[in-house]
N, C-alpha and C positions, 0 to 999 in steps of 0.2 A: 143106187147103181144105175137106175134109169130116171131121167127127168124130163117132163114134157113142158115147154113153155109156149106152145102155140097159142095165138090170140092173146098173147101177153104183150103190152108197149115194148118192154125189153127187147123183144125181138126186131124192133126198128133200128136198134142201136148198131151202127156200123162195128163189126168185129165182135159181136156179143156172144158168138159161138166159140170163137178161138179163146176168149177170154174164159167163159164159162168151162171148156174143156181144160184149160190149163189151170183153173183155180179149185177143181175139184177133183183130187186125184182119184179117188174110188169110182168115178163116174165111168160108166161103160157104154150107154146111149144116152144121146140127146136128140129131141123131138123125132122119135122115132127111127133114128138113125145110130147106128154102132159108131162109136168114135174110132178113128183109126189113128195108128202111129203117125201116119202122115200129119194129122191134124195136132197132135201132141208136140211134133217137132216143126220148130220156127223154120219154114223155107225148104222143108224136104219133099221130095218126090220119088214116089216108088212106083210110079206107072198107074194106069187108069185103074186096075182093078182095087186098089188099096186107096184109093182118092175117097176124100170125105163126100158124104152125099150120095155115093154110088149105089146103084140099084142093088149090087151085092151086100151091100150095107143096111140094106131097108129091114126094119125092125117092125112086124106086125104085132100091134098090142092087143090081146083079147079083153073083150067086156066080160068082167066077171061079176057084174053088179046083181045078176040073177042067182048068185050061188046059193045052195039049200043051207050050207052051215060053214061055220069057220074052218072046221079041218079040211074040208074041200077046196076052199079058199087057199089056205095054206098050201096045200098040195100043189095047186095049180099054179102059185107064183114060183114055188119051187122048180117046177118044170119050166118054167119062164126064164127063170135065172140060169137053169142048166143050157137051154137053148140058145140064151143070149150069150154065155161063155164059148158055148161051141161055135158061133156065127163068128165072135170075136177071134178064135184060135184058127179059124179058116182063113180068115181075110187078115192078119196081121204078119207082116214080112218078117219083123223081128221074132215073133213065136215060131214060124217056119222054118228060119234058120235054126 
């Protein structure tokens, strides 16, 4: 659902984000930004709010490296997935319709 490629040489390739977004259907966030409908549809424009890499779509990833156990880690991942889906729903023009 979420993929981060920061500091990876693939980020330097022009159009890598568009290609990655359209190659992985289940991907909801890439490089800490929720993927917008506008990014999935070639040459679509839904206004500034729905534009990719907009601050509305900024996704803050929590560091869970100090989790005490696997159950707590899984619970926190479920919470993050829930938050990611809500952010996607609030900022998707096709879901709003």
